[in-house]
N, CA, C and O atoms as a Maestro MAE file, in Angstrom:
{
 s_m_m2io_version
 :::
 2.0.0
}

f_m_ct {
 s_m_title
 :::
 protein
 m_atom[280] {
  # First column is atom index #
  i_m_mmod_type
  r_m_x_coord
  r_m_y_coord
  r_m_z_coord
  i_m_residue_number
  s_m_chain_name
  s_m_pdb_residue_name
  s_m_pdb_atom_name
  i_m_atomic_number
  :::
  1 25 0.816 -1.010 -0.166 1 A "UNK " " N  " 7
  2 3 0.017 0.003 0.563 1 A "UNK " " CA " 6
  3 2 1.165 1.650 -0.023 1 A "UNK " " C  " 6
  4 15 1.985 2.256 0.666 1 A "UNK " " O  " 8
  5 25 0.903 1.820 -0.953 2 A "UNK " " N  " 7
  6 3 1.602 3.114 -1.188 2 A "UNK " " CA " 6
  7 2 0.898 4.399 -0.359 2 A "UNK " " C  " 6
  8 15 -0.279 4.591 -0.666 2 A "UNK " " O  " 8
  9 25 1.367 5.144 0.475 3 A "UNK " " N  " 7
  10 3 0.602 6.171 0.974 3 A "UNK " " CA " 6
  11 2 1.414 7.787 0.256 3 A "UNK " " C  " 6
  12 15 2.631 7.971 0.286 3 A "UNK " " O  " 8
  13 25 0.428 8.768 -0.328 4 A "UNK " " N  " 7
  14 3 0.464 9.545 -0.732 4 A "UNK " " CA " 6
  15 2 1.651 10.807 0.908 4 A "UNK " " C  " 6
  16 15 1.076 10.877 1.995 4 A "UNK " " O  " 8
  17 25 2.354 11.181 0.846 5 A "UNK " " N  " 7
  18 3 3.118 11.615 2.176 5 A "UNK " " CA " 6
  19 2 3.482 12.958 1.794 5 A "UNK " " C  " 6
  20 15 4.432 13.440 2.411 5 A "UNK " " O  " 8
  21 25 2.794 13.835 0.693 6 A "UNK " " N  " 7
  22 3 3.121 15.157 0.290 6 A "UNK " " CA " 6
  23 2 2.676 15.862 1.811 6 A "UNK " " C  " 6
  24 15 3.268 16.859 2.224 6 A "UNK " " O  " 8
  25 25 1.782 15.340 2.428 7 A "UNK " " N  " 7
  26 3 1.433 16.468 3.743 7 A "UNK " " CA " 6
  27 2 1.220 15.695 5.040 7 A "UNK " " C  " 6
  28 15 0.554 14.666 5.153 7 A "UNK " " O  " 8
  29 25 1.921 16.379 6.061 8 A "UNK " " N  " 7
  30 3 1.961 15.585 7.326 8 A "UNK " " CA " 6
  31 2 1.382 16.836 8.627 8 A "UNK " " C  " 6
  32 15 1.893 17.929 8.871 8 A "UNK " " O  " 8
  33 25 0.196 16.205 9.269 9 A "UNK " " N  " 7
  34 3 -0.239 17.289 10.266 9 A "UNK " " CA " 6
  35 2 -0.197 16.344 10.909 9 A "UNK " " C  " 6
  36 15 -0.355 15.131 10.774 9 A "UNK " " O  " 8
  37 25 0.302 17.798 12.470 10 A "UNK " " N  " 7
  38 3 0.132 16.683 13.720 10 A "UNK " " CA " 6
  39 2 -0.916 17.813 14.688 10 A "UNK " " C  " 6
  40 15 -0.795 19.038 14.701 10 A "UNK " " O  " 8
  41 25 -1.666 17.215 15.251 11 A "UNK " " N  " 7
  42 3 -2.410 17.762 16.135 11 A "UNK " " CA " 6
  43 2 -2.239 17.247 18.054 11 A "UNK " " C  " 6
  44 15 -2.461 16.119 18.494 11 A "UNK " " O  " 8
  45 25 -1.858 18.290 18.747 12 A "UNK " " N  " 7
  46 3 -1.858 17.801 20.270 12 A "UNK " " CA " 6
  47 2 -2.926 18.013 20.874 12 A "UNK " " C  " 6
  48 15 -3.549 19.048 21.112 12 A "UNK " " O  " 8
  49 25 -3.184 16.429 21.223 13 A "UNK " " N  " 7
  50 3 -4.733 16.561 21.770 13 A "UNK " " CA " 6
  51 2 -4.832 16.924 22.933 13 A "UNK " " C  " 6
  52 15 -5.896 17.434 23.284 13 A "UNK " " O  " 8
  53 25 -3.411 16.721 24.179 14 A "UNK " " N  " 7
  54 3 -3.152 16.802 25.368 14 A "UNK " " CA " 6
  55 2 -2.189 15.257 25.464 14 A "UNK " " C  " 6
  56 15 -1.815 14.337 24.736 14 A "UNK " " O  " 8
  57 25 -2.095 15.801 27.141 15 A "UNK " " N  " 7
  58 3 -1.272 14.639 27.745 15 A "UNK " " CA " 6
  59 2 0.101 14.252 26.631 15 A "UNK " " C  " 6
  60 15 1.050 14.893 26.180 15 A "UNK " " O  " 8
  61 25 -0.464 12.685 26.485 16 A "UNK " " N  " 7
  62 3 0.328 11.376 25.589 16 A "UNK " " CA " 6
  63 2 -0.670 11.599 24.119 16 A "UNK " " C  " 6
  64 15 -0.090 11.243 23.093 16 A "UNK " " O  " 8
  65 25 -1.988 12.105 23.943 17 A "UNK " " N  " 7
  66 3 -2.395 11.835 22.880 17 A "UNK " " CA " 6
  67 2 -2.223 13.145 21.897 17 A "UNK " " C  " 6
  68 15 -2.080 14.337 22.169 17 A "UNK " " O  " 8
  69 25 -2.319 12.199 20.210 18 A "UNK " " N  " 7
  70 3 -1.451 13.498 19.459 18 A "UNK " " CA " 6
  71 2 -1.888 12.589 18.075 18 A "UNK " " C  " 6
  72 15 -1.458 11.457 17.852 18 A "UNK " " O  " 8
  73 25 -2.953 13.431 17.091 19 A "UNK " " N  " 7
  74 3 -3.264 12.982 15.957 19 A "UNK " " CA " 6
  75 2 -2.846 13.326 14.522 19 A "UNK " " C  " 6
  76 15 -3.173 14.341 13.906 19 A "UNK " " O  " 8
  77 25 -2.047 12.289 14.072 20 A "UNK " " N  " 7
  78 3 -1.082 11.901 12.888 20 A "UNK " " CA " 6
  79 2 -1.723 12.156 11.935 20 A "UNK " " C  " 6
  80 15 -2.814 11.595 12.037 20 A "UNK " " O  " 8
  81 25 -1.606 12.918 10.708 21 A "UNK " " N  " 7
  82 3 -2.644 12.946 9.641 21 A "UNK " " CA " 6
  83 2 -1.128 12.743 8.596 21 A "UNK " " C  " 6
  84 15 -0.317 13.658 8.459 21 A "UNK " " O  " 8
  85 25 -0.991 11.487 7.992 22 A "UNK " " N  " 7
  86 3 -0.232 11.364 6.961 22 A "UNK " " CA " 6
  87 2 -0.740 11.505 5.530 22 A "UNK " " C  " 6
  88 15 -0.935 10.495 4.853 22 A "UNK " " O  " 8
  89 25 -0.897 12.378 5.187 23 A "UNK " " N  " 7
  90 3 -1.831 12.032 3.441 23 A "UNK " " CA " 6
  91 2 -3.270 11.645 3.951 23 A "UNK " " C  " 6
  92 15 -3.965 12.545 4.423 23 A "UNK " " O  " 8
  93 25 -3.733 10.429 3.889 24 A "UNK " " N  " 7
  94 3 -5.221 10.193 4.008 24 A "UNK " " CA " 6
  95 2 -5.054 9.386 5.446 24 A "UNK " " C  " 6
  96 15 -5.975 9.091 6.208 24 A "UNK " " O  " 8
  97 25 -3.920 9.159 5.589 25 A "UNK " " N  " 7
  98 3 -3.537 8.429 6.956 25 A "UNK " " CA " 6
  99 2 -3.827 8.666 8.229 25 A "UNK " " C  " 6
  100 15 -2.878 9.215 8.789 25 A "UNK " " O  " 8
  101 25 -4.792 8.472 8.960 26 A "UNK " " N  " 7
  102 3 -5.205 8.846 10.333 26 A "UNK " " CA " 6
  103 2 -4.909 7.953 11.617 26 A "UNK " " C  " 6
  104 15 -5.497 7.016 12.159 26 A "UNK " " O  " 8
  105 25 -3.464 8.825 11.921 27 A "UNK " " N  " 7
  106 3 -3.338 7.563 13.405 27 A "UNK " " CA " 6
  107 2 -3.574 8.717 15.271 27 A "UNK " " C  " 6
  108 15 -3.252 9.882 15.504 27 A "UNK " " O  " 8
  109 25 -4.153 7.804 16.054 28 A "UNK " " N  " 7
  110 3 -4.446 8.416 17.037 28 A "UNK " " CA " 6
  111 2 -2.990 7.954 18.033 28 A "UNK " " C  " 6
  112 15 -2.623 6.812 17.759 28 A "UNK " " O  " 8
  113 25 -2.356 8.470 18.834 29 A "UNK " " N  " 7
  114 3 -1.588 8.187 19.940 29 A "UNK " " CA " 6
  115 2 -2.154 7.872 21.334 29 A "UNK " " C  " 6
  116 15 -3.144 8.409 21.829 29 A "UNK " " O  " 8
  117 25 -1.577 7.162 21.755 30 A "UNK " " N  " 7
  118 3 -2.610 6.864 22.968 30 A "UNK " " CA " 6
  119 2 -3.512 7.810 23.473 30 A "UNK " " C  " 6
  120 15 -3.121 8.816 24.065 30 A "UNK " " O  " 8
  121 25 -4.626 7.569 23.288 31 A "UNK " " N  " 7
  122 3 -5.947 8.399 23.281 31 A "UNK " " CA " 6
  123 2 -6.317 8.188 24.651 31 A "UNK " " C  " 6
  124 15 -6.512 7.108 25.207 31 A "UNK " " O  " 8
  125 25 -6.404 9.550 25.214 32 A "UNK " " N  " 7
  126 3 -7.046 9.459 26.674 32 A "UNK " " CA " 6
  127 2 -8.226 11.066 27.004 32 A "UNK " " C  " 6
  128 15 -8.021 12.224 27.367 32 A "UNK " " O  " 8
  129 25 -8.853 10.643 26.805 33 A "UNK " " N  " 7
  130 3 -9.710 12.182 26.909 33 A "UNK " " CA " 6
  131 2 -10.808 12.180 28.454 33 A "UNK " " C  " 6
  132 15 -11.954 12.619 28.548 33 A "UNK " " O  " 8
  133 25 -10.102 11.640 29.331 34 A "UNK " " N  " 7
  134 3 -10.046 12.276 30.472 34 A "UNK " " CA " 6
  135 2 -10.477 13.213 30.674 34 A "UNK " " C  " 6
  136 15 -10.269 13.961 29.719 34 A "UNK " " O  " 8
  137 25 -11.262 13.882 31.781 35 A "UNK " " N  " 7
  138 3 -11.686 15.186 32.006 35 A "UNK " " CA " 6
  139 2 -10.459 15.524 33.146 35 A "UNK " " C  " 6
  140 15 -9.830 14.548 33.555 35 A "UNK " " O  " 8
  141 25 -10.131 16.748 33.624 36 A "UNK " " N  " 7
  142 3 -9.308 17.074 34.696 36 A "UNK " " CA " 6
  143 2 -9.833 16.284 35.908 36 A "UNK " " C  " 6
  144 15 -11.008 15.994 36.138 36 A "UNK " " O  " 8
  145 25 -8.319 15.877 36.924 37 A "UNK " " N  " 7
  146 3 -9.236 15.470 38.247 37 A "UNK " " CA " 6
  147 2 -7.669 14.606 38.998 37 A "UNK " " C  " 6
  148 15 -6.588 15.169 38.826 37 A "UNK " " O  " 8
  149 25 -7.701 13.749 39.504 38 A "UNK " " N  " 7
  150 3 -7.089 13.133 40.460 38 A "UNK " " CA " 6
  151 2 -7.129 11.707 39.800 38 A "UNK " " C  " 6
  152 15 -8.267 11.238 39.809 38 A "UNK " " O  " 8
  153 25 -6.255 10.964 39.275 39 A "UNK " " N  " 7
  154 3 -6.550 9.386 39.049 39 A "UNK " " CA " 6
  155 2 -5.084 8.440 39.919 39 A "UNK " " C  " 6
  156 15 -3.887 8.326 39.656 39 A "UNK " " O  " 8
  157 25 -5.943 7.938 40.973 40 A "UNK " " N  " 7
  158 3 -5.239 7.078 42.215 40 A "UNK " " CA " 6
  159 2 -4.609 5.873 41.674 40 A "UNK " " C  " 6
  160 15 -5.242 5.307 40.783 40 A "UNK " " O  " 8
  161 25 -3.597 5.414 41.998 41 A "UNK " " N  " 7
  162 3 -2.904 4.096 41.627 41 A "UNK " " CA " 6
  163 2 -1.252 3.766 41.970 41 A "UNK " " C  " 6
  164 15 -0.821 4.387 42.942 41 A "UNK " " O  " 8
  165 25 -0.736 3.281 41.600 42 A "UNK " " N  " 7
  166 3 0.748 3.041 42.132 42 A "UNK " " CA " 6
  167 2 1.362 4.559 42.932 42 A "UNK " " C  " 6
  168 15 1.778 4.856 44.051 42 A "UNK " " O  " 8
  169 25 1.100 5.356 41.449 43 A "UNK " " N  " 7
  170 3 0.967 6.786 42.062 43 A "UNK " " CA " 6
  171 2 0.588 7.853 41.394 43 A "UNK " " C  " 6
  172 15 0.841 8.192 40.238 43 A "UNK " " O  " 8
  173 25 -0.241 8.517 42.483 44 A "UNK " " N  " 7
  174 3 -1.364 9.452 41.943 44 A "UNK " " CA " 6
  175 2 -0.865 10.456 41.022 44 A "UNK " " C  " 6
  176 15 0.234 11.010 41.062 44 A "UNK " " O  " 8
  177 25 -1.767 10.619 40.220 45 A "UNK " " N  " 7
  178 3 -1.385 11.895 39.039 45 A "UNK " " CA " 6
  179 2 -2.592 12.713 38.969 45 A "UNK " " C  " 6
  180 15 -3.726 12.289 39.194 45 A "UNK " " O  " 8
  181 25 -2.375 13.567 38.738 46 A "UNK " " N  " 7
  182 3 -3.139 14.832 38.635 46 A "UNK " " CA " 6
  183 2 -3.293 15.626 37.466 46 A "UNK " " C  " 6
  184 15 -2.351 16.357 37.161 46 A "UNK " " O  " 8
  185 25 -4.315 15.613 36.757 47 A "UNK " " N  " 7
  186 3 -4.331 16.493 35.341 47 A "UNK " " CA " 6
  187 2 -5.362 17.267 35.833 47 A "UNK " " C  " 6
  188 15 -6.415 17.227 36.470 47 A "UNK " " O  " 8
  189 25 -4.122 18.426 34.904 48 A "UNK " " N  " 7
  190 3 -5.200 19.817 35.383 48 A "UNK " " CA " 6
  191 2 -5.964 20.423 34.856 48 A "UNK " " C  " 6
  192 15 -6.716 21.269 35.340 48 A "UNK " " O  " 8
  193 25 -5.808 19.803 32.979 49 A "UNK " " N  " 7
  194 3 -6.452 20.299 31.778 49 A "UNK " " CA " 6
  195 2 -6.900 19.561 31.361 49 A "UNK " " C  " 6
  196 15 -6.549 18.489 31.854 49 A "UNK " " O  " 8
  197 25 -8.018 19.432 30.150 50 A "UNK " " N  " 7
  198 3 -9.010 18.621 29.612 50 A "UNK " " CA " 6
  199 2 -7.589 18.303 28.058 50 A "UNK " " C  " 6
  200 15 -6.384 18.528 27.954 50 A "UNK " " O  " 8
  201 25 -8.625 17.712 27.175 51 A "UNK " " N  " 7
  202 3 -7.935 17.210 26.146 51 A "UNK " " CA " 6
  203 2 -8.439 18.542 25.332 51 A "UNK " " C  " 6
  204 15 -9.498 19.081 25.652 51 A "UNK " " O  " 8
  205 25 -7.503 19.122 24.101 52 A "UNK " " N  " 7
  206 3 -7.785 20.275 23.734 52 A "UNK " " CA " 6
  207 2 -8.927 19.919 22.349 52 A "UNK " " C  " 6
  208 15 -9.108 20.584 21.329 52 A "UNK " " O  " 8
  209 25 -9.650 18.468 22.835 53 A "UNK " " N  " 7
  210 3 -10.808 18.070 21.085 53 A "UNK " " CA " 6
  211 2 -10.954 16.630 22.127 53 A "UNK " " C  " 6
  212 15 -10.231 15.817 22.703 53 A "UNK " " O  " 8
  213 25 -12.455 16.956 21.912 54 A "UNK " " N  " 7
  214 3 -13.077 15.494 21.856 54 A "UNK " " CA " 6
  215 2 -12.821 14.315 20.973 54 A "UNK " " C  " 6
  216 15 -12.090 14.401 19.986 54 A "UNK " " O  " 8
  217 25 -13.470 13.131 21.360 55 A "UNK " " N  " 7
  218 3 -13.392 12.015 20.253 55 A "UNK " " CA " 6
  219 2 -14.024 12.143 19.122 55 A "UNK " " C  " 6
  220 15 -13.618 11.791 18.015 55 A "UNK " " O  " 8
  221 25 -15.294 12.786 19.460 56 A "UNK " " N  " 7
  222 3 -16.115 13.442 18.438 56 A "UNK " " CA " 6
  223 2 -15.270 14.414 17.483 56 A "UNK " " C  " 6
  224 15 -15.407 14.401 16.260 56 A "UNK " " O  " 8
  225 25 -14.400 15.244 18.151 57 A "UNK " " N  " 7
  226 3 -13.859 16.152 16.940 57 A "UNK " " CA " 6
  227 2 -12.907 15.801 16.422 57 A "UNK " " C  " 6
  228 15 -12.510 16.420 15.434 57 A "UNK " " O  " 8
  229 25 -12.066 14.453 17.010 58 A "UNK " " N  " 7
  230 3 -10.888 13.745 16.135 58 A "UNK " " CA " 6
  231 2 -11.402 12.895 15.444 58 A "UNK " " C  " 6
  232 15 -10.670 12.267 14.678 58 A "UNK " " O  " 8
  233 25 -13.045 12.559 15.503 59 A "UNK " " N  " 7
  234 3 -13.419 11.701 14.300 59 A "UNK " " CA " 6
  235 2 -12.821 10.415 13.958 59 A "UNK " " C  " 6
  236 15 -12.237 9.863 14.891 59 A "UNK " " O  " 8
  237 25 -12.830 9.880 12.965 60 A "UNK " " N  " 7
  238 3 -12.075 8.352 12.464 60 A "UNK " " CA " 6
  239 2 -10.914 8.229 12.267 60 A "UNK " " C  " 6
  240 15 -10.169 8.999 11.660 60 A "UNK " " O  " 8
  241 25 -10.698 7.344 12.720 61 A "UNK " " N  " 7
  242 3 -8.915 7.206 12.464 61 A "UNK " " CA " 6
  243 2 -9.090 5.657 11.937 61 A "UNK " " C  " 6
  244 15 -9.963 4.790 11.971 61 A "UNK " " O  " 8
  245 25 -7.700 5.821 11.411 62 A "UNK " " N  " 7
  246 3 -7.286 4.097 10.629 62 A "UNK " " CA " 6
  247 2 -6.703 3.166 11.687 62 A "UNK " " C  " 6
  248 15 -6.847 1.944 11.722 62 A "UNK " " O  " 8
  249 25 -5.928 4.031 12.661 63 A "UNK " " N  " 7
  250 3 -5.157 3.215 13.342 63 A "UNK " " CA " 6
  251 2 -4.555 3.980 14.938 63 A "UNK " " C  " 6
  252 15 -3.990 5.058 15.123 63 A "UNK " " O  " 8
  253 25 -5.097 2.546 16.214 64 A "UNK " " N  " 7
  254 3 -4.388 3.770 17.386 64 A "UNK " " CA " 6
  255 2 -2.797 2.992 17.607 64 A "UNK " " C  " 6
  256 15 -2.453 1.827 17.405 64 A "UNK " " O  " 8
  257 25 -2.009 4.222 18.122 65 A "UNK " " N  " 7
  258 3 -0.711 3.690 18.370 65 A "UNK " " CA " 6
  259 2 -0.741 3.633 19.849 65 A "UNK " " C  " 6
  260 15 -0.835 4.739 20.381 65 A "UNK " " O  " 8
  261 25 -0.688 2.691 20.579 66 A "UNK " " N  " 7
  262 3 -0.554 2.577 22.386 66 A "UNK " " CA " 6
  263 2 1.072 2.399 22.338 66 A "UNK " " C  " 6
  264 15 1.776 1.636 21.677 66 A "UNK " " O  " 8
  265 25 1.335 3.234 23.135 67 A "UNK " " N  " 7
  266 3 3.280 2.972 23.863 67 A "UNK " " CA " 6
  267 2 3.030 2.594 25.214 67 A "UNK " " C  " 6
  268 15 3.871 1.874 25.750 67 A "UNK " " O  " 8
  269 25 2.023 2.950 25.864 68 A "UNK " " N  " 7
  270 3 1.600 2.496 27.162 68 A "UNK " " CA " 6
  271 2 0.468 2.322 27.986 68 A "UNK " " C  " 6
  272 15 -0.410 3.184 27.975 68 A "UNK " " O  " 8
  273 25 0.368 1.286 28.724 69 A "UNK " " N  " 7
  274 3 -0.950 1.278 29.444 69 A "UNK " " CA " 6
  275 2 -1.278 1.805 30.654 69 A "UNK " " C  " 6
  276 15 -0.851 1.376 31.726 69 A "UNK " " O  " 8
  277 25 -1.923 2.601 30.535 70 A "UNK " " N  " 7
  278 3 -2.458 3.566 31.984 70 A "UNK " " CA " 6
  279 2 -1.428 4.714 31.968 70 A "UNK " " C  " 6
  280 15 -1.472 5.595 32.826 70 A "UNK " " O  " 8
  :::
 }
 m_bond[279] {
  # First column is bond index #
  i_m_from
  i_m_to
  i_m_order
  :::
  1 1 2 1
  2 2 3 1
  3 3 4 2
  4 3 5 1
  5 5 6 1
  6 6 7 1
  7 7 8 2
  8 7 9 1
  9 9 10 1
  10 10 11 1
  11 11 12 2
  12 11 13 1
  13 13 14 1
  14 14 15 1
  15 15 16 2
  16 15 17 1
  17 17 18 1
  18 18 19 1
  19 19 20 2
  20 19 21 1
  21 21 22 1
  22 22 23 1
  23 23 24 2
  24 23 25 1
  25 25 26 1
  26 26 27 1
  27 27 28 2
  28 27 29 1
  29 29 30 1
  30 30 31 1
  31 31 32 2
  32 31 33 1
  33 33 34 1
  34 34 35 1
  35 35 36 2
  36 35 37 1
  37 37 38 1
  38 38 39 1
  39 39 40 2
  40 39 41 1
  41 41 42 1
  42 42 43 1
  43 43 44 2
  44 43 45 1
  45 45 46 1
  46 46 47 1
  47 47 48 2
  48 47 49 1
  49 49 50 1
  50 50 51 1
  51 51 52 2
  52 51 53 1
  53 53 54 1
  54 54 55 1
  55 55 56 2
  56 55 57 1
  57 57 58 1
  58 58 59 1
  59 59 60 2
  60 59 61 1
  61 61 62 1
  62 62 63 1
  63 63 64 2
  64 63 65 1
  65 65 66 1
  66 66 67 1
  67 67 68 2
  68 67 69 1
  69 69 70 1
  70 70 71 1
  71 71 72 2
  72 71 73 1
  73 73 74 1
  74 74 75 1
  75 75 76 2
  76 75 77 1
  77 77 78 1
  78 78 79 1
  79 79 80 2
  80 79 81 1
  81 81 82 1
  82 82 83 1
  83 83 84 2
  84 83 85 1
  85 85 86 1
  86 86 87 1
  87 87 88 2
  88 87 89 1
  89 89 90 1
  90 90 91 1
  91 91 92 2
  92 91 93 1
  93 93 94 1
  94 94 95 1
  95 95 96 2
  96 95 97 1
  97 97 98 1
  98 98 99 1
  99 99 100 2
  100 99 101 1
  101 101 102 1
  102 102 103 1
  103 103 104 2
  104 103 105 1
  105 105 106 1
  106 106 107 1
  107 107 108 2
  108 107 109 1
  109 109 110 1
  110 110 111 1
  111 111 112 2
  112 111 113 1
  113 113 114 1
  114 114 115 1
  115 115 116 2
  116 115 117 1
  117 117 118 1
  118 118 119 1
  119 119 120 2
  120 119 121 1
  121 121 122 1
  122 122 123 1
  123 123 124 2
  124 123 125 1
  125 125 126 1
  126 126 127 1
  127 127 128 2
  128 127 129 1
  129 129 130 1
  130 130 131 1
  131 131 132 2
  132 131 133 1
  133 133 134 1
  134 134 135 1
  135 135 136 2
  136 135 137 1
  137 137 138 1
  138 138 139 1
  139 139 140 2
  140 139 141 1
  141 141 142 1
  142 142 143 1
  143 143 144 2
  144 143 145 1
  145 145 146 1
  146 146 147 1
  147 147 148 2
  148 147 149 1
  149 149 150 1
  150 150 151 1
  151 151 152 2
  152 151 153 1
  153 153 154 1
  154 154 155 1
  155 155 156 2
  156 155 157 1
  157 157 158 1
  158 158 159 1
  159 159 160 2
  160 159 161 1
  161 161 162 1
  162 162 163 1
  163 163 164 2
  164 163 165 1
  165 165 166 1
  166 166 167 1
  167 167 168 2
  168 167 169 1
  169 169 170 1
  170 170 171 1
  171 171 172 2
  172 171 173 1
  173 173 174 1
  174 174 175 1
  175 175 176 2
  176 175 177 1
  177 177 178 1
  178 178 179 1
  179 179 180 2
  180 179 181 1
  181 181 182 1
  182 182 183 1
  183 183 184 2
  184 183 185 1
  185 185 186 1
  186 186 187 1
  187 187 188 2
  188 187 189 1
  189 189 190 1
  190 190 191 1
  191 191 192 2
  192 191 193 1
  193 193 194 1
  194 194 195 1
  195 195 196 2
  196 195 197 1
  197 197 198 1
  198 198 199 1
  199 199 200 2
  200 199 201 1
  201 201 202 1
  202 202 203 1
  203 203 204 2
  204 203 205 1
  205 205 206 1
  206 206 207 1
  207 207 208 2
  208 207 209 1
  209 209 210 1
  210 210 211 1
  211 211 212 2
  212 211 213 1
  213 213 214 1
  214 214 215 1
  215 215 216 2
  216 215 217 1
  217 217 218 1
  218 218 219 1
  219 219 220 2
  220 219 221 1
  221 221 222 1
  222 222 223 1
  223 223 224 2
  224 223 225 1
  225 225 226 1
  226 226 227 1
  227 227 228 2
  228 227 229 1
  229 229 230 1
  230 230 231 1
  231 231 232 2
  232 231 233 1
  233 233 234 1
  234 234 235 1
  235 235 236 2
  236 235 237 1
  237 237 238 1
  238 238 239 1
  239 239 240 2
  240 239 241 1
  241 241 242 1
  242 242 243 1
  243 243 244 2
  244 243 245 1
  245 245 246 1
  246 246 247 1
  247 247 248 2
  248 247 249 1
  249 249 250 1
  250 250 251 1
  251 251 252 2
  252 251 253 1
  253 253 254 1
  254 254 255 1
  255 255 256 2
  256 255 257 1
  257 257 258 1
  258 258 259 1
  259 259 260 2
  260 259 261 1
  261 261 262 1
  262 262 263 1
  263 263 264 2
  264 263 265 1
  265 265 266 1
  266 266 267 1
  267 267 268 2
  268 267 269 1
  269 269 270 1
  270 270 271 1
  271 271 272 2
  272 271 273 1
  273 273 274 1
  274 274 275 1
  275 275 276 2
  276 275 277 1
  277 277 278 1
  278 278 279 1
  279 279 280 2
  :::
 }
}
């Protein structure tokens, strides 16, 4: 499958989440759409701001890339 690589667009959604658009290919990295708050676990994390885009605003993607869990 050949990709038309004439355009590359990077949109930071927030935290580890980014939308990469390479030609017509749409990749979403580490999707997190949680609102601000405290998230307890082995280490308590505090998220100060919500995502720049909602799931609906991101729209359809071709693949999701996960670099980590949690």
